[in-house]
OpenMM code with the backbone's topology and positions (N, CA, C; nanometers):
from openmm import Vec3, app, unit

residues = "UNK UNK UNK UNK UNK UNK UNK UNK UNK UNK UNK UNK UNK UNK UNK UNK UNK UNK UNK UNK UNK UNK UNK UNK UNK UNK UNK UNK UNK UNK UNK UNK UNK UNK UNK UNK UNK UNK UNK UNK UNK UNK UNK UNK UNK UNK UNK UNK UNK UNK UNK UNK UNK UNK UNK UNK UNK UNK UNK UNK UNK UNK UNK UNK UNK UNK UNK UNK UNK UNK UNK UNK UNK UNK UNK UNK UNK UNK UNK UNK UNK UNK UNK UNK UNK UNK UNK UNK UNK UNK UNK UNK UNK UNK UNK UNK UNK UNK UNK UNK UNK UNK UNK UNK UNK UNK UNK UNK UNK UNK UNK UNK UNK UNK UNK UNK UNK UNK UNK UNK UNK UNK UNK UNK UNK UNK UNK UNK UNK UNK UNK UNK UNK UNK UNK UNK UNK UNK UNK UNK UNK UNK UNK UNK UNK UNK UNK UNK UNK UNK UNK UNK UNK UNK UNK UNK UNK UNK UNK UNK UNK UNK UNK UNK UNK UNK UNK UNK UNK UNK UNK UNK UNK UNK UNK UNK UNK UNK UNK UNK UNK UNK UNK UNK UNK UNK UNK UNK UNK UNK UNK".split()
positions = [
    Vec3(6.2877, 6.0195, -14.9719),
    Vec3(6.2186, 5.9724, -15.0908),
    Vec3(6.0868, 6.0449, -15.1136),
    Vec3(6.0500, 6.1321, -15.0236),
    Vec3(5.9229, 6.2016, -15.0341),
    Vec3(5.9107, 6.2700, -15.1697),
    Vec3(5.8039, 6.2402, -15.2418),
    Vec3(5.7762, 6.3027, -15.3701),
    Vec3(5.8614, 6.2527, -15.4854),
    Vec3(5.9487, 6.1573, -15.4621),
    Vec3(6.0341, 6.1064, -15.5676),
    Vec3(5.9593, 6.0054, -15.6546),
    Vec3(6.0110, 5.9828, -15.7756),
    Vec3(5.9493, 5.8891, -15.8682),
    Vec3(6.0486, 5.7791, -15.9044),
    Vec3(5.9976, 5.6550, -15.9091),
    Vec3(6.0801, 5.5397, -15.9421),
    Vec3(6.0090, 5.4608, -16.0512),
    Vec3(6.0815, 5.4231, -16.1547),
    Vec3(6.0233, 5.3515, -16.2667),
    Vec3(6.1083, 5.2280, -16.2964),
    Vec3(6.0441, 5.1127, -16.3016),
    Vec3(6.1069, 4.9846, -16.3342),
    Vec3(6.2325, 4.9574, -16.2502),
    Vec3(6.2187, 4.9777, -16.1202),
    Vec3(6.3327, 4.9505, -16.0314),
    Vec3(6.3033, 4.8295, -15.9443),
    Vec3(6.4080, 4.7584, -15.9079),
    Vec3(6.3981, 4.6447, -15.8174),
    Vec3(6.4568, 4.6834, -15.6831),
    Vec3(6.3809, 4.6534, -15.5776),
    Vec3(6.4266, 4.6772, -15.4413),
    Vec3(6.4302, 4.5414, -15.3723),
    Vec3(6.5463, 4.5040, -15.3217),
    Vec3(6.5599, 4.3727, -15.2600),
    Vec3(6.6192, 4.3864, -15.1197),
    Vec3(6.5533, 4.3151, -15.0236),
    Vec3(6.5996, 4.3122, -14.8842),
    Vec3(6.6227, 4.4527, -14.8281),
    Vec3(6.5305, 4.5404, -14.8544),
    Vec3(6.5448, 4.6786, -14.8083),
    Vec3(6.4397, 4.7093, -14.7041),
    Vec3(6.4805, 4.7799, -14.6010),
    Vec3(6.3855, 4.8253, -14.5000),
    Vec3(6.3478, 4.9702, -14.5303),
    Vec3(6.2179, 4.9925, -14.5454),
    Vec3(6.1659, 5.1274, -14.5701),
    Vec3(6.1085, 5.1874, -14.4416),
    Vec3(6.1273, 5.1208, -14.3290),
    Vec3(6.0615, 5.1602, -14.2043),
    Vec3(6.0929, 5.3028, -14.1617),
    Vec3(6.2107, 5.3520, -14.1868),
    Vec3(6.2475, 5.4871, -14.1429),
    Vec3(6.2551, 5.5857, -14.2588),
    Vec3(6.1950, 5.5504, -14.3722),
    Vec3(6.2010, 5.6378, -14.4887),
    Vec3(6.0705, 5.7152, -14.5044),
    Vec3(6.0803, 5.8303, -14.5643),
    Vec3(5.9639, 5.9143, -14.5909),
    Vec3(5.9163, 5.8862, -14.7336),
    Vec3(5.8087, 5.8091, -14.7446),
    Vec3(5.7542, 5.7758, -14.8766),
    Vec3(5.6307, 5.8595, -14.9107),
    Vec3(5.6071, 5.9690, -14.8367),
    Vec3(5.4914, 6.0533, -14.8663),
    Vec3(5.4997, 6.1031, -15.0109),
    Vec3(5.3949, 6.0779, -15.0848),
    Vec3(5.3796, 6.1218, -15.2238),
    Vec3(5.4847, 6.0632, -15.3182),
    Vec3(5.5581, 5.9611, -15.2755),
    Vec3(5.6518, 5.8922, -15.3653),
    Vec3(5.5721, 5.8090, -15.4648),
    Vec3(5.6231, 5.7967, -15.5864),
    Vec3(5.5549, 5.7213, -15.6909),
    Vec3(5.6447, 5.6078, -15.7392),
    Vec3(5.5861, 5.4877, -15.7422),
    Vec3(5.6566, 5.3695, -15.7891),
    Vec3(5.5755, 5.3102, -15.9030),
    Vec3(5.6366, 5.2974, -16.0195),
    Vec3(5.5667, 5.2384, -16.1328),
    Vec3(5.6498, 5.1236, -16.1889),
    Vec3(5.5845, 5.0083, -16.2060),
    Vec3(5.6471, 4.8858, -16.2556),
    Vec3(5.7715, 4.8495, -16.1741),
    Vec3(5.7607, 4.8647, -16.0431),
    Vec3(5.8717, 4.8311, -15.9537),
    Vec3(5.8458, 4.6960, -15.8880),
    Vec3(5.9542, 4.6337, -15.8455),
    Vec3(5.9466, 4.5033, -15.7793),
    Vec3(6.0138, 4.5155, -15.6433),
    Vec3(5.9417, 4.4671, -15.5405),
    Vec3(5.9928, 4.4686, -15.4041),
    Vec3(6.0055, 4.3238, -15.3574),
    Vec3(6.1258, 4.2807, -15.3216),
    Vec3(6.1476, 4.1438, -15.2753),
    Vec3(6.2093, 4.1464, -15.1364),
    Vec3(6.1439, 4.0754, -15.0440),
    Vec3(6.1901, 4.0640, -14.9059),
    Vec3(6.2151, 4.2004, -14.8419),
    Vec3(6.1286, 4.2962, -14.8720),
    Vec3(6.1404, 4.4313, -14.8162),
    Vec3(6.0518, 4.4455, -14.6926),
    Vec3(6.0850, 4.5421, -14.6077),
    Vec3(6.0091, 4.5650, -14.4846),
    Vec3(5.9488, 4.7051, -14.4879),
    Vec3(5.8154, 4.7090, -14.4773),
    Vec3(5.7397, 4.8336, -14.4702),
    Vec3(5.6629, 4.8418, -14.3381),
    Vec3(5.6883, 4.7506, -14.2471),
    Vec3(5.6104, 4.7356, -14.1244),
    Vec3(5.5960, 4.8682, -14.0502),
    Vec3(5.4687, 4.9022, -14.0191),
    Vec3(5.4295, 5.0215, -13.9431),
    Vec3(5.4680, 5.1528, -14.0115),
    Vec3(5.5071, 5.1476, -14.1384),
    Vec3(5.5433, 5.2680, -14.2131),
    Vec3(5.4182, 5.3510, -14.2418),
    Vec3(5.4268, 5.4824, -14.2265),
    Vec3(5.3174, 5.5731, -14.2596),
    Vec3(5.3457, 5.6336, -14.3964),
    Vec3(5.2514, 5.6132, -14.4901),
    Vec3(5.2675, 5.6654, -14.6254),
    Vec3(5.1436, 5.7453, -14.6614),
    Vec3(5.1628, 5.8715, -14.6945),
    Vec3(5.0510, 5.9559, -14.7352),
    Vec3(5.0648, 5.9872, -14.8839),
    Vec3(4.9611, 5.9538, -14.9600),
    Vec3(4.9560, 5.9890, -15.1006),
    Vec3(5.0549, 5.9152, -15.1897),
    Vec3(5.1103, 5.8052, -15.1436),
    Vec3(5.2028, 5.7278, -15.2270),
    Vec3(5.1295, 5.6587, -15.3409),
    Vec3(5.2009, 5.6337, -15.4503),
    Vec3(5.1410, 5.5663, -15.5658),
    Vec3(5.2233, 5.4425, -15.5991),
    Vec3(5.1527, 5.3306, -15.6161),
    Vec3(5.2136, 5.2042, -15.6543),
    Vec3(5.1366, 5.1516, -15.7754),
    Vec3(5.1931, 5.1678, -15.8928),
    Vec3(5.1250, 5.1317, -16.0168),
    Vec3(5.1993, 5.0151, -16.0818),
    Vec3(5.1271, 4.9077, -16.1089),
    Vec3(5.1863, 4.7874, -16.1698),
    Vec3(5.3085, 4.7389, -16.0914),
    Vec3(5.2994, 4.7404, -15.9592),
    Vec3(5.4105, 4.6971, -15.8739),
    Vec3(5.3852, 4.5562, -15.8215),
    Vec3(5.4947, 4.4863, -15.7958),
    Vec3(5.4867, 4.3497, -15.7430),
    Vec3(5.5652, 4.3427, -15.6124),
    Vec3(5.5002, 4.2866, -15.5090),
    Vec3(5.5614, 4.2689, -15.3779),
    Vec3(5.5746, 4.1189, -15.3533),
    Vec3(5.6950, 4.0734, -15.3253),
    Vec3(5.7189, 3.9313, -15.3033),
    Vec3(5.7896, 3.9112, -15.1701),
    Vec3(5.7247, 3.8346, -15.0804),
    Vec3(5.7815, 3.8004, -14.9503),
    Vec3(5.8184, 3.9240, -14.8690),
    Vec3(5.7312, 4.0237, -14.8701),
    Vec3(5.7539, 4.1492, -14.7967),
    Vec3(5.6697, 4.1513, -14.6690),
    Vec3(5.7107, 4.2330, -14.5730),
    Vec3(5.6332, 4.2545, -14.4509),
    Vec3(5.5772, 4.3967, -14.4550),
    Vec3(5.4451, 4.4060, -14.4703),
    Vec3(5.3771, 4.5346, -14.4747),
    Vec3(5.2822, 4.5497, -14.3558),
    Vec3(5.2956, 4.4675, -14.2552),
    Vec3(5.2026, 4.4670, -14.1422),
    Vec3(5.1913, 4.6052, -14.0783),
    Vec3(5.0673, 4.6418, -14.0474),
    Vec3(5.0327, 4.7678, -13.9815),
    Vec3(5.0794, 4.8914, -14.0580),
    Vec3(5.1023, 4.8775, -14.1863),
    Vec3(5.1392, 4.9917, -14.2702),
    Vec3(5.0203, 5.0872, -14.2759),
    Vec3(5.0457, 5.2158, -14.2646),
    Vec3(4.9411, 5.3187, -14.2681),
    Vec3(4.9356, 5.3753, -14.4092),
    Vec3(4.8224, 5.3554, -14.4771),
    Vec3(4.8084, 5.3887, -14.6185),
    Vec3(4.7136, 5.5060, -14.6388),
    Vec3(4.7505, 5.6236, -14.5952),
    Vec3(4.6657, 5.7418, -14.6038),
    Vec3(4.6590, 5.7923, -14.7481),
    Vec3(4.5454, 5.7680, -14.8125),
    Vec3(4.5198, 5.8102, -14.9507),
    Vec3(4.6229, 5.7564, -15.0503),
    Vec3(4.6780, 5.6387, -15.0226),
    Vec3(4.7703, 5.5748, -15.1163),
    Vec3(4.6922, 5.5201, -15.2350),
    Vec3(4.7573, 5.5170, -15.3465),
    Vec3(4.6978, 5.4758, -15.4730),
    Vec3(4.7646, 5.3460, -15.5166),
    Vec3(4.6851, 5.2392, -15.5281),
    Vec3(4.7350, 5.1102, -15.5762),
    Vec3(4.6585, 5.0733, -15.7019),
    Vec3(4.7295, 5.0549, -15.8102),
    Vec3(4.6654, 5.0110, -15.9338),
    Vec3(4.7440, 4.8920, -15.9875),
    Vec3(4.6728, 4.7818, -16.0049),
    Vec3(4.7330, 4.6579, -16.0539),
    Vec3(4.8535, 4.6168, -15.9684),
    Vec3(4.8358, 4.6210, -15.8385),
    Vec3(4.9420, 4.5802, -15.7451),
    Vec3(4.9235, 4.4333, -15.7097),
    Vec3(5.0328, 4.3571, -15.7138),
    Vec3(5.0233, 4.2162, -15.6788),
    Vec3(5.1153, 4.1865, -15.5608),
    Vec3(5.0649, 4.0999, -15.4727),
    Vec3(5.1352, 4.0633, -15.3505),
    Vec3(5.1455, 3.9113, -15.3445),
    Vec3(5.2662, 3.8603, -15.3262),
    Vec3(5.2877, 3.7165, -15.3177),
    Vec3(5.3661, 3.6859, -15.1896),
    Vec3(5.3120, 3.5956, -15.1091),
    Vec3(5.3770, 3.5516, -14.9845),
    Vec3(5.4121, 3.6685, -14.8933),
    Vec3(5.3236, 3.7659, -14.8851),
    Vec3(5.3487, 3.8839, -14.8013),
    Vec3(5.2739, 3.8751, -14.6686),
    Vec3(5.3345, 3.9332, -14.5664),
    Vec3(5.2716, 3.9459, -14.4353),
    Vec3(5.2118, 4.0859, -14.4303),
    Vec3(5.0773, 4.0930, -14.4190),
    Vec3(5.0055, 4.2198, -14.4313),
    Vec3(4.9001, 4.2315, -14.3209),
    Vec3(4.9402, 4.2111, -14.1982),
    Vec3(4.8468, 4.2076, -14.0864),
    Vec3(4.7994, 4.3478, -14.0493),
    Vec3(4.6686, 4.3607, -14.0242),
    Vec3(4.6114, 4.4833, -13.9691),
    Vec3(4.6207, 4.6060, -14.0575),
    Vec3(4.6141, 4.5903, -14.1880),
    Vec3(4.6223, 4.7061, -14.2781),
    Vec3(4.4829, 4.7620, -14.3041),
    Vec3(4.4704, 4.8947, -14.3003),
    Vec3(4.3438, 4.9640, -14.3268),
    Vec3(4.3391, 5.0052, -14.4744),
    Vec3(4.2982, 4.9112, -14.5598),
    Vec3(4.2862, 4.9392, -14.7023),
    Vec3(4.1746, 5.0393, -14.7295),
    Vec3(4.0855, 5.0568, -14.6339),
    Vec3(3.9753, 5.1516, -14.6507),
    Vec3(4.0241, 5.2969, -14.6519),
    Vec3(4.1481, 5.3211, -14.6145),
    Vec3(4.2032, 5.4568, -14.6158),
    Vec3(4.2758, 5.4892, -14.7461),
    Vec3(4.2810, 5.3911, -14.8379),
    Vec3(4.3467, 5.4117, -14.9682),
    Vec3(4.2611, 5.4995, -15.0585),
    Vec3(4.3239, 5.5598, -15.1558),
    Vec3(4.2530, 5.6298, -15.2620),
    Vec3(4.1829, 5.5219, -15.3448),
    Vec3(4.0529, 5.5310, -15.3611),
    Vec3(3.9796, 5.4218, -15.4269),
    Vec3(3.9738, 5.4334, -15.5789),
    Vec3(4.0323, 5.5360, -15.6372),
    Vec3(4.0294, 5.5511, -15.7826),
    Vec3(4.1173, 5.4440, -15.8472),
    Vec3(4.0591, 5.3592, -15.9282),
    Vec3(4.1325, 5.2554, -15.9994),
    Vec3(4.1970, 5.1499, -15.9118),
    Vec3(4.1542, 5.1410, -15.7875),
    Vec3(4.2134, 5.0488, -15.6903),
    Vec3(4.2016, 4.9049, -15.7401),
    Vec3(4.3151, 4.8343, -15.7518),
    Vec3(4.3100, 4.6946, -15.7937),
    Vec3(4.4303, 4.6188, -15.7370),
    Vec3(4.3982, 4.4994, -15.6827),
    Vec3(4.4971, 4.4167, -15.6148),
    Vec3(4.4885, 4.2724, -15.6630),
    Vec3(4.5945, 4.1976, -15.6341),
    Vec3(4.5948, 4.0520, -15.6453),
    Vec3(4.6797, 4.0026, -15.5283),
    Vec3(4.6240, 3.9091, -15.4503),
    Vec3(4.6924, 3.8556, -15.3334),
    Vec3(4.7089, 3.7047, -15.3500),
    Vec3(4.8300, 3.6550, -15.3332),
    Vec3(4.8548, 3.5118, -15.3415),
    Vec3(4.9439, 3.4696, -15.2248),
    Vec3(4.8940, 3.3720, -15.1477),
    Vec3(4.9663, 3.3172, -15.0327),
    Vec3(5.0042, 3.4259, -14.9322),
    Vec3(4.9151, 3.5206, -14.9110),
    Vec3(4.9407, 3.6318, -14.8183),
    Vec3(4.8640, 3.6136, -14.6875),
    Vec3(4.9188, 3.6721, -14.5818),
    Vec3(4.8512, 3.6787, -14.4527),
    Vec3(4.7933, 3.8189, -14.4387),
    Vec3(4.6613, 3.8285, -14.4466),
    Vec3(4.5928, 3.9574, -14.4384),
    Vec3(4.5080, 3.9673, -14.3113),
    Vec3(4.5359, 3.8856, -14.2132),
    Vec3(4.4556, 3.8798, -14.0913),
    Vec3(4.4376, 4.0188, -14.0298),
    Vec3(4.3163, 4.0425, -13.9792),
    Vec3(4.2793, 4.1651, -13.9069),
    Vec3(4.2862, 4.2909, -13.9940),
    Vec3(4.2873, 4.2757, -14.1260),
    Vec3(4.2882, 4.3918, -14.2145),
    Vec3(4.1458, 4.4403, -14.2392),
    Vec3(4.1343, 4.5604, -14.2925),
    Vec3(4.0028, 4.6215, -14.3115),
    Vec3(3.9853, 4.6680, -14.4557),
    Vec3(3.8755, 4.6206, -14.5174),
    Vec3(3.8379, 4.6604, -14.6519),
    Vec3(3.7000, 4.7278, -14.6483),
    Vec3(3.6664, 4.7965, -14.5409),
    Vec3(3.5365, 4.8601, -14.5234),
    Vec3(3.5079, 4.9558, -14.6393),
    Vec3(3.3975, 4.9277, -14.7103),
    Vec3(3.3492, 5.0090, -14.8224),
    Vec3(3.4472, 5.0196, -14.9387),
    Vec3(3.5429, 4.9304, -14.9481),
    Vec3(3.6399, 4.9354, -15.0573),
    Vec3(3.5804, 4.8694, -15.1821),
    Vec3(3.5928, 4.9377, -15.2956),
    Vec3(3.5481, 4.8829, -15.4245),
    Vec3(3.6666, 4.8119, -15.4871),
    Vec3(3.6592, 4.6785, -15.4939),
    Vec3(3.7671, 4.6022, -15.5554),
    Vec3(3.7125, 4.4788, -15.6246),
    Vec3(3.6272, 4.5016, -15.7266),
    Vec3(3.5752, 4.3875, -15.8014),
    Vec3(3.6884, 4.3123, -15.8711),
    Vec3(3.6695, 4.1845, -15.8880),
    Vec3(3.7624, 4.0945, -15.9573),
    Vec3(3.8944, 4.0739, -15.8831),
    Vec3(3.8999, 4.1083, -15.7562),
    Vec3(4.0222, 4.0853, -15.6783),
    Vec3(4.0424, 3.9360, -15.6564),
    Vec3(4.1664, 3.8926, -15.6687),
    Vec3(4.2019, 3.7527, -15.6477),
    Vec3(4.2672, 3.7377, -15.5109),
    Vec3(4.2093, 3.6517, -15.4276),
    Vec3(4.2695, 3.6110, -15.3007),
    Vec3(4.2950, 3.4612, -15.3152),
    Vec3(4.4177, 3.4215, -15.3403),
    Vec3(4.4483, 3.2800, -15.3609),
    Vec3(4.5388, 3.2289, -15.2502),
    Vec3(4.4939, 3.1235, -15.1826),
    Vec3(4.5706, 3.0611, -15.0738),
    Vec3(4.6065, 3.1644, -14.9664),
    Vec3(4.5128, 3.2507, -14.9318),
    Vec3(4.5393, 3.3571, -14.8345),
    Vec3(4.4767, 3.3262, -14.6992),
    Vec3(4.5352, 3.3833, -14.5964),
    Vec3(4.4782, 3.3794, -14.4625),
    Vec3(4.4082, 3.5130, -14.4402),
    Vec3(4.2749, 3.5080, -14.4258),
    Vec3(4.1924, 3.6279, -14.4128),
    Vec3(4.1150, 3.6240, -14.2806),
    Vec3(4.1837, 3.5875, -14.1731),
    Vec3(4.1196, 3.5734, -14.0428),
    Vec3(4.0772, 3.7094, -13.9897),
    Vec3(3.9495, 3.7190, -13.9521),
    Vec3(3.8912, 3.8395, -13.8913),
    Vec3(3.9066, 3.9636, -13.9787),
    Vec3(3.9060, 3.9461, -14.1098),
    Vec3(3.9121, 4.0597, -14.2015),
    Vec3(3.7731, 4.1213, -14.2136),
    Vec3(3.7664, 4.2526, -14.2209),
    Vec3(3.6397, 4.3240, -14.2313),
    Vec3(3.6120, 4.3602, -14.3774),
    Vec3(3.5110, 4.2938, -14.4362),
    Vec3(3.4683, 4.3217, -14.5731),
    Vec3(3.3328, 4.3945, -14.5737),
    Vec3(3.2945, 4.4574, -14.4645),
    Vec3(3.1662, 4.5262, -14.4540),
    Vec3(3.1510, 4.6298, -14.5653),
    Vec3(3.0386, 4.6212, -14.6372),
    Vec3(2.9994, 4.7143, -14.7428),
    Vec3(3.1002, 4.7238, -14.8574),
    Vec3(3.1896, 4.6265, -14.8700),
    Vec3(3.2858, 4.6255, -14.9808),
    Vec3(3.2188, 4.5725, -15.1074),
    Vec3(3.2751, 4.6072, -15.2223),
    Vec3(3.2301, 4.5517, -15.3496),
    Vec3(3.3338, 4.4490, -15.3931),
    Vec3(3.2980, 4.3226, -15.3802),
    Vec3(3.3855, 4.2111, -15.4163),
    Vec3(3.3232, 4.1292, -15.5296),
    Vec3(3.2500, 4.1953, -15.6159),
    Vec3(3.1886, 4.1278, -15.7300),
    Vec3(3.2959, 4.0600, -15.8130),
    Vec3(3.2698, 3.9374, -15.8518),
    Vec3(3.3609, 3.8580, -15.9346),
    Vec3(3.4967, 3.8322, -15.8678),
    Vec3(3.5057, 3.8520, -15.7377),
    Vec3(3.6306, 3.8216, -15.6655),
    Vec3(3.6444, 3.6709, -15.6509),
    Vec3(3.7679, 3.6258, -15.6304),
    Vec3(3.7938, 3.4844, -15.6078),
    Vec3(3.8658, 3.4674, -15.4748),
    Vec3(3.8170, 3.3718, -15.3948),
    Vec3(3.8758, 3.3408, -15.2645),
    Vec3(3.9309, 3.1983, -15.2665),
    Vec3(3.9984, 3.1610, -15.3723),
    Vec3(4.0451, 3.0237, -15.3928),
    Vec3(4.1362, 2.9774, -15.2792),
    Vec3(4.0948, 2.8700, -15.2148),
    Vec3(4.1722, 2.8055, -15.1079),
    Vec3(4.2131, 2.9017, -14.9967),
    Vec3(4.1293, 2.9995, -14.9684),
    Vec3(4.1588, 3.0975, -14.8637),
    Vec3(4.0762, 3.0701, -14.7385),
    Vec3(4.1343, 3.0993, -14.6237),
    Vec3(4.0699, 3.0791, -14.4937),
    Vec3(4.0065, 3.2109, -14.4496),
    Vec3(3.8739, 3.2103, -14.4353),
    Vec3(3.7979, 3.3295, -14.3992),
    Vec3(3.7392, 3.3203, -14.2576),
    Vec3(3.8098, 3.2559, -14.1670),
    Vec3(3.7608, 3.2406, -14.0299),
    Vec3(3.7314, 3.3766, -13.9673),
    Vec3(3.6092, 3.3916, -13.9191),
    Vec3(3.5629, 3.5130, -13.8508),
    Vec3(3.5724, 3.6399, -13.9345),
    Vec3(3.5797, 3.6263, -14.0670),
    Vec3(3.5749, 3.7447, -14.1543),
    Vec3(3.4326, 3.8004, -14.1503),
    Vec3(3.4203, 3.9317, -14.1606),
    Vec3(3.2903, 3.9982, -14.1537),
    Vec3(3.2427, 4.0350, -14.2937),
    Vec3(3.1249, 3.9824, -14.3274),
    Vec3(3.0559, 4.0178, -14.4510),
    Vec3(2.9215, 4.0762, -14.4104),
    Vec3(2.9034, 4.2042, -14.4274),
    Vec3(2.7784, 4.2707, -14.3906),
    Vec3(2.7499, 4.3762, -14.4975),
    Vec3(2.6351, 4.3626, -14.5666),
    Vec3(2.6012, 4.4516, -14.6786),
    Vec3(2.7133, 4.4529, -14.7824),
    Vec3(2.7727, 4.3379, -14.8039),
    Vec3(2.8837, 4.3238, -14.8973),
    Vec3(2.8305, 4.2787, -15.0330),
    Vec3(2.8851, 4.3349, -15.1380),
    Vec3(2.8451, 4.3000, -15.2738),
    Vec3(2.9358, 4.1870, -15.3203),
    Vec3(2.8782, 4.0665, -15.3320),
    Vec3(2.9528, 3.9458, -15.3665),
    Vec3(2.8986, 3.8818, -15.4947),
    Vec3(2.8476, 3.9631, -15.5854),
    Vec3(2.7880, 3.9121, -15.7078),
    Vec3(2.8911, 3.8337, -15.7881),
    Vec3(2.8598, 3.7083, -15.8180),
    Vec3(2.9448, 3.6179, -15.8958),
    Vec3(3.0825, 3.5939, -15.8327),
    Vec3(3.0951, 3.6175, -15.7037),
    Vec3(3.2219, 3.5882, -15.6346),
    Vec3(3.2388, 3.4370, -15.6229),
    Vec3(3.3629, 3.3919, -15.6183),
    Vec3(3.3922, 3.2490, -15.6165),
    Vec3(3.4447, 3.2048, -15.4803),
    Vec3(3.3611, 3.1267, -15.4089),
    Vec3(3.3955, 3.0726, -15.2775),
    Vec3(3.4064, 2.9196, -15.2827),
    Vec3(3.4169, 2.8611, -15.4014),
    Vec3(3.4118, 2.7149, -15.4152),
    Vec3(3.5154, 2.6433, -15.3291),
    Vec3(3.6347, 2.6957, -15.3191),
    Vec3(3.7382, 2.6282, -15.2407),
    Vec3(3.7768, 2.7071, -15.1152),
    Vec3(3.7034, 2.8134, -15.0841),
    Vec3(3.7283, 2.8913, -14.9616),
    Vec3(3.6804, 2.8111, -14.8411),
    Vec3(3.7389, 2.8393, -14.7258),
    Vec3(3.7005, 2.7674, -14.6045),
    Vec3(3.6656, 2.8640, -14.4916),
    Vec3(3.5840, 2.8138, -14.3993),
    Vec3(3.5513, 2.8799, -14.2719),
    Vec3(3.4810, 3.0142, -14.2850),
    Vec3(3.4128, 3.0377, -14.3955),
    Vec3(3.3389, 3.1637, -14.4094),
    Vec3(3.1990, 3.1495, -14.3503),
    Vec3(3.1447, 3.2619, -14.3066),
    Vec3(3.0052, 3.2715, -14.2635),
    Vec3(2.9470, 3.3944, -14.3321),
    Vec3(2.8552, 3.3703, -14.4249),
    Vec3(2.7950, 3.4783, -14.5023),
    Vec3(2.6437, 3.4666, -14.4920),
    Vec3(2.5809, 3.5700, -14.4450),
    Vec3(2.4359, 3.5714, -14.4327),
    Vec3(2.3762, 3.6171, -14.5669),
    Vec3(2.3046, 3.5277, -14.6378),
    Vec3(2.2460, 3.5657, -14.7665),
    Vec3(2.1418, 3.6767, -14.7544),
    Vec3(2.0877, 3.6977, -14.6344),
    Vec3(1.9862, 3.8018, -14.6162),
    Vec3(2.0464, 3.9414, -14.6044),
    Vec3(2.1736, 3.9519, -14.5670),
    Vec3(2.2341, 4.0835, -14.5469),
    Vec3(2.3498, 4.1119, -14.6438),
    Vec3(2.3674, 4.0254, -14.7430),
    Vec3(2.4725, 4.0431, -14.8427),
    Vec3(2.4158, 4.0134, -14.9806),
    Vec3(2.4732, 4.0731, -15.0822),
    Vec3(2.4292, 4.0489, -15.2198),
    Vec3(2.5166, 3.9390, -15.2780),
    Vec3(2.4595, 3.8178, -15.2916),
    Vec3(2.5396, 3.7022, -15.3339),
    Vec3(2.4892, 3.6383, -15.4644),
    Vec3(2.4072, 3.7079, -15.5388),
    Vec3(2.3522, 3.6513, -15.6621),
    Vec3(2.4648, 3.6009, -15.7534),
    Vec3(2.4484, 3.4806, -15.8032),
    Vec3(2.5408, 3.4124, -15.8935),
    Vec3(2.6782, 3.3862, -15.8325),
    Vec3(2.6909, 3.4010, -15.7010),
    Vec3(2.8168, 3.3627, -15.6348),
    Vec3(2.8297, 3.2114, -15.6408),
    Vec3(2.9527, 3.1628, -15.6364),
    Vec3(2.9783, 3.0195, -15.6502),
    Vec3(3.0258, 2.9619, -15.5177),
    Vec3(2.9601, 2.8513, -15.4765),
    Vec3(2.9939, 2.7813, -15.3527),
    Vec3(2.9970, 2.6318, -15.3814),
    Vec3(3.0787, 2.5597, -15.3072),
    Vec3(3.0769, 2.4139, -15.3187),
    Vec3(2.9692, 2.3605, -15.2245),
    Vec3(2.9285, 2.2362, -15.2444),
    Vec3(2.8296, 2.1746, -15.1545),
    Vec3(2.8828, 2.1723, -15.0114),
    Vec3(3.0123, 2.1517, -14.9944),
    Vec3(3.0715, 2.1501, -14.8600),
    Vec3(3.0682, 2.2872, -14.7934),
    Vec3(3.0652, 2.3936, -14.8725),
    Vec3(3.0652, 2.5284, -14.8179),
    Vec3(2.9282, 2.5825, -14.7828),
    Vec3(2.8228, 2.5067, -14.8110),
    Vec3(2.6874, 2.5559, -14.7840),
    Vec3(2.6636, 2.5849, -14.6357),
    Vec3(2.7337, 2.5158, -14.5484),
    Vec3(2.7168, 2.5408, -14.4046),
    Vec3(2.7504, 2.6857, -14.3713),
    Vec3(2.8453, 2.7450, -14.4415),
    Vec3(2.8828, 2.8839, -14.4177),
    Vec3(2.7749, 2.9828, -14.4564),
    Vec3(2.6778, 2.9391, -14.5359),
    Vec3(2.5646, 3.0238, -14.5740),
    Vec3(2.4444, 3.0035, -14.4823),
    Vec3(2.4444, 2.8925, -14.4083),
    Vec3(2.3275, 2.8574, -14.3280),
    Vec3(2.3508, 2.8709, -14.1774),
    Vec3(2.4689, 2.9149, -14.1381),
    Vec3(2.5074, 2.9234, -13.9970),
    Vec3(2.4058, 3.0017, -13.9127),
    Vec3(2.3571, 3.1131, -13.9637),
    Vec3(2.2673, 3.1997, -13.8866),
    Vec3(2.1308, 3.1348, -13.8603),
    Vec3(2.0993, 3.0253, -13.9294),
    Vec3(1.9711, 2.9589, -13.9099),
    Vec3(1.9752, 2.8528, -13.8009),
    Vec3(2.0938, 2.8293, -13.7437),
    Vec3(2.1107, 2.7336, -13.6317),
    Vec3(2.0526, 2.5967, -13.6681),
    Vec3(2.0904, 2.5476, -13.7869),
    Vec3(2.0463, 2.4149, -13.8273),
    Vec3(2.1666, 2.3225, -13.8364),
    Vec3(2.1423, 2.1961, -13.8293),
    Vec3(2.2496, 2.0964, -13.8328),
    Vec3(2.2592, 2.0394, -13.9734),
    Vec3(2.3820, 2.0391, -14.0276),
    Vec3(2.4056, 1.9829, -14.1601),
    Vec3(2.4989, 1.8645, -14.1410),
    Vec3(2.4540, 1.7485, -14.1898),
    Vec3(2.5340, 1.6273, -14.1715),
    Vec3(2.5623, 1.5626, -14.3058),
    Vec3(2.6731, 1.4853, -14.3132),
    Vec3(2.7085, 1.4135, -14.4360),
    Vec3(2.6115, 1.3031, -14.4655),
] * unit.nanometer
topology = app.Topology()
chain = topology.addChain("A")
for resn in residues:
    res = topology.addResidue(resn, chain)
    for name in ("N", "CA", "C"):
        topology.addAtom(name, app.Element.getBySymbol(name[0]), res)
């Protein structure tokens, strides 16, 4: 499949683990219950693609291009999104497991993370302006010099964000989530 182009195709229950997707282009394609686990892809393009119930864990995304890609109920453990081509990079994640993934210095304003597991995800120096973390678990996620302007954490849980080392102006938090902003001050918050 190296260098091949696919337009408006559906892939169902397919394993891509032993396929060469280097420089392959997928536009308006749908992947359902597909396996990409540990696949190495260099320069692949996924434009307006939808992934549903796929396993992409430990996928190697060397200069891959994702534009308007949506993921629903996908297992995406340990992915280095920081190695993607950042031109026009845009995602939407719903009910996905993104634990141990890395978004270091990734520009992805307005990204939606809905009902996601984001355990130990690295968001260091990422631009997550206007992002939404609705009902997502951010246990041990790293936010350091992260741009979180107008980001929505109202229903997010288990986050720890230091307001002194992150840009959080106009970000939204619930009263219950304030403890995640005050953790570094070693103070007790009680009902």
